[in-house]
C-alpha positions in Angstrom: -146.9 -109.9 -68.6 -151.0 -110.9 -69.6 -152.1 -113.0 -72.6 -153.4 -110.5 -74.0 -150.8 -107.7 -74.6 -150.0 -106.2 -77.6 -146.4 -106.2 -79.1 -146.6 -103.1 -80.9 -143.2 -102.3 -82.3 -141.9 -99.0 -80.8 -141.2 -96.0 -83.2 -137.6 -94.9 -83.6 -138.7 -91.8 -81.8 -139.5 -93.8 -78.6 -136.6 -95.8 -78.9 -134.8 -93.1 -78.8 -136.7 -92.0 -75.6 -135.7 -95.1 -73.9 -137.5 -95.9 -71.3 -134.9 -98.0 -68.7 -133.7 -100.8 -71.2 -129.7 -101.8 -70.0 -127.5 -101.7 -73.6 -124.2 -104.3 -73.7 -121.9 -103.6 -76.3 -120.1 -106.5 -78.6 -117.1 -106.4 -76.4 -119.6 -106.4 -72.9 -121.6 -109.2 -74.5 -118.2 -111.8 -75.7 -117.0 -110.6 -72.0 -120.2 -112.1 -70.0 -120.0 -114.9 -73.0 -116.1 -115.8 -71.6 -117.0 -115.4 -67.9 -120.4 -118.2 -68.3 -117.9 -120.2 -70.3 -115.8 -120.3 -66.8 -118.0 -119.9 -64.3 -120.9 -121.9 -65.8 -119.5 -125.3 -64.6 -118.4 -123.9 -61.4 -121.7 -123.8 -60.1 -123.1 -127.1 -59.2 -120.0 -127.9 -57.3 -120.0 -124.8 -55.0 -123.3 -125.4 -54.3 -122.7 -128.9 -53.4 -119.4 -127.8 -51.6 -122.0 -125.2 -49.8 -124.9 -127.2 -48.8 -126.7 -128.2 -47.3 -129.8 -125.9 -48.4 -127.3 -123.0 -51.3 -128.7 -122.1 -53.9 -126.0 -120.2 -56.4 -127.4 -119.2 -59.6 -125.0 -117.2 -62.3 -126.9 -114.5 -64.1 -125.9 -113.3 -67.1 -126.7 -109.2 -67.2 -126.6 -108.9 -71.0 -129.6 -111.7 -72.0 -132.0 -109.0 -69.4 -134.4 -110.0 -68.9 -133.6 -114.2 -68.7 -130.4 -113.5 -66.6 -130.3 -117.2 -65.3 -127.9 -119.1 -67.2 -126.4 -122.0 -64.0 -128.2 -122.9 -61.0 -127.4 -125.8 -58.5 -129.0 -126.3 -55.7 -132.3 -125.0 -56.0 -134.0 -123.5 -53.4 -136.9 -120.9 -54.8 -137.7 -123.0 -57.3 -136.6 -121.3 -59.8 -134.8 -122.5 -63.4 -132.0 -121.4 -66.4 -134.2 -118.9 -68.8 -135.6 -117.1 -65.4 -135.6 -113.8 -64.5 -133.8 -111.9 -61.5 -135.6 -111.0 -58.6 -136.8 -108.0 -57.7 -134.6 -106.6 -55.5 -131.6 -108.0 -58.2 -133.3 -106.2 -61.0 -133.0 -102.8 -59.1 -128.9 -103.3 -58.3 -127.7 -104.0 -61.8 -129.4 -101.8 -63.6 -127.2 -99.0 -62.0 -124.1 -97.5 -63.5 -121.9 -98.9 -60.2 -123.3 -101.3 -58.4 -121.7 -103.1 -55.1 -121.2 -106.7 -54.2 -123.0 -107.4 -51.8 -121.8 -110.5 -48.4 -124.3 -112.0 -46.0 -127.1 -109.4 -46.0 -130.2 -111.1 -44.4 -133.4 -111.8 -46.9 -137.1 -113.4 -46.9 -139.0 -115.0 -49.2 -142.6 -114.0 -49.9 -143.4 -117.5 -48.4 -141.4 -116.5 -45.1 -138.1 -118.7 -45.7 -135.0 -116.3 -44.1 -131.6 -116.8 -46.7 -128.9 -115.0 -45.7 -127.5 -114.0 -49.4 -124.5 -113.1 -51.2 -123.8 -111.4 -54.8 -121.3 -110.6 -56.6 -120.6 -109.0 -59.6 -118.0 -110.4 -62.5 -117.0 -106.4 -64.5 -115.1 -105.6 -67.8 -111.8 -103.8 -67.7 -113.7 -100.7 -67.6 -115.7 -101.4 -64.8 -119.0 -102.1 -66.3 -120.8 -105.4 -64.6 -122.4 -108.5 -67.3 -122.7 -111.1 -65.0 -123.4 -111.7 -61.3 -123.2 -115.2 -58.7 -125.7 -115.0 -56.2 -125.6 -117.4 -53.3 -128.4 -117.7 -50.9 -128.3 -120.4 -48.5 -131.3 -121.5 -46.0 -130.9 -120.1 -42.0 -134.2 -121.1 -41.5 -133.9 -123.9 -38.5 -130.8 -121.8 -37.7 -132.5 -117.9 -37.1 -135.1 -120.6 -34.6 -132.5 -122.5 -32.5 -130.8 -118.5 -32.6 -134.0 -117.4 -30.7 -134.3 -120.7 -28.5 -130.7 -120.1 -27.7 -131.2 -116.4 -27.1 -134.3 -117.3 -24.3 -132.3 -120.2 -22.7 -129.1 -117.7 -22.4 -131.7 -115.0 -21.0 -131.8 -113.9 -17.3 -134.1 -112.2 -15.4 -137.9 -110.4 -16.9 -140.6 -111.4 -17.8 -141.1 -115.0 -19.4 -140.5 -114.7 -23.0 -142.1 -116.7 -26.1 -141.2 -117.5 -29.2 -142.5 -115.9 -32.0 -142.6 -116.3 -36.0 -138.9 -115.6 -37.0 -137.3 -112.6 -35.4 -137.3 -109.4 -36.7 -138.7 -109.0 -40.6 -136.2 -108.8 -43.5 -136.3 -107.4 -46.8 -138.7 -109.1 -48.7 -137.5 -110.5 -52.3 -139.8 -112.4 -54.9 -138.2 -115.1 -56.5 -140.3 -115.0 -60.4 -140.5 -118.6 -62.1 -140.7 -116.2 -64.9 -140.6 -112.7 -66.3 -144.6 -112.0 -67.0 -144.3 -113.2 -62.8 -141.8 -110.9 -62.0 -143.3 -107.6 -64.1 -147.0 -108.6 -62.5 -145.7 -108.9 -59.1 -143.6 -105.1 -59.2 -147.0 -103.7 -61.0 -149.0 -104.7 -57.7 -146.5 -103.6 -54.9 -146.1 -100.3 -57.2 -149.5 -100.1 -57.4 -150.8 -101.2 -54.2 -148.5 -98.3 -52.7 -150.0 -95.6 -53.5 -153.3 -97.0 -52.0 -155.9 -96.2 -55.2 -157.7 -99.0 -56.8 -156.5 -98.6 -61.2 -159.9 -97.2 -62.3 -159.9 -94.3 -59.8 -156.5 -93.0 -59.7 -156.1 -89.3 -61.2 -152.9 -88.4 -62.9 -150.7 -87.9 -60.1 -151.3 -91.5 -58.8 -150.7 -92.7 -61.9 -147.7 -90.8 -62.7 -146.9 -92.0 -59.1 -146.6 -95.3 -60.1 -144.6 -95.0 -62.6 -142.4 -93.0 -60.6 -142.3 -96.2 -58.3 -141.7 -98.6 -61.6 -139.2 -96.3 -62.5 -136.8 -96.8 -59.7 -137.6 -100.2 -59.7 -135.9 -101.4 -62.7 -139.1 -102.4 -64.2 -138.5 -100.6 -67.8 -135.9 -102.6 -68.3 -138.6 -105.6 -69.1 -139.4 -106.3 -72.6 -142.7 -104.6 -73.1 -143.0 -103.2 -70.2 -144.5 -100.0 -71.0 -147.6 -101.9 -73.1 -148.0 -104.1 -70.0 -148.2 -101.2 -67.4 -150.0 -98.7 -69.7 -152.6 -101.6 -70.4 -152.9 -101.8 -66.2 -153.0 -98.4 -65.4 -156.1 -97.9 -68.7 -153.7 -95.8 -70.6 -152.3 -95.6 -74.0 -148.1 -96.3 -74.5 -147.5 -92.7 -75.6 -149.1 -91.6 -72.1 -146.5 -94.0 -70.4 -143.4 -92.3 -72.4 -145.2 -88.9 -71.6 -145.0 -90.1 -67.9 -141.5 -90.5 -68.3 -140.6 -87.8 -70.0 -141.8 -85.9 -67.4 -139.8 -87.6 -64.7 -137.2 -87.9 -66.2 -137.3 -83.7 -67.1 -138.3 -83.1 -63.1 -136.1 -84.5 -61.9 -133.0 -83.0 -64.4 -134.6 -79.3 -62.7 -133.9 -80.5 -59.4 -129.8 -81.5 -60.0 -129.6 -78.1 -62.0 
């Protein structure tokens, strides 16, 4: 998010056409606060027990986008008050996210991680907090490659190249602004057309991609992407309404 982004209060009409911002009741917020009260003190102990090189992060989803309320064993350089990852943002905004255990991911700097994300839910099943574990397995991945080569018989000699098969790249932004900029950059690059040459179809595709990535759950997201695409904030709302109407037609 750029420093010169104007902060404009949305009208009641715009608020009715919500752009994906996550909403929680007072009861749900109280439940999240109770989870944080109980789990946060365990975070540094858990990180120490899982050392070396395991990061433990507790997210309070009711504080979106500044969800990080406890972190220890830092690997990704994030701090309390930081935002979720881009993968986390996509997952958190779904109605019933599933726990994910021992999935492989890779930071933008090529660090291979084994990650797990476990949700805390209210009695009705609404996720309000998430505990994430990120273990650095870079050296283990390298050792695995060496062992595979040393125990392979026949065929042509193999060379150790890179870090093996590519996994999903997950960014770990240190701020909400960095998270927003990264998501916008990916969505615009996916269209493959410079913003100053984009037609409506291109901009609509960017907004569709951003919506699927959970971008509009971030504060002032509409203003920021409107500025980036060179359109008014009302145009972005029209795009979102158009996409919503089209989706409704497809499911009818």
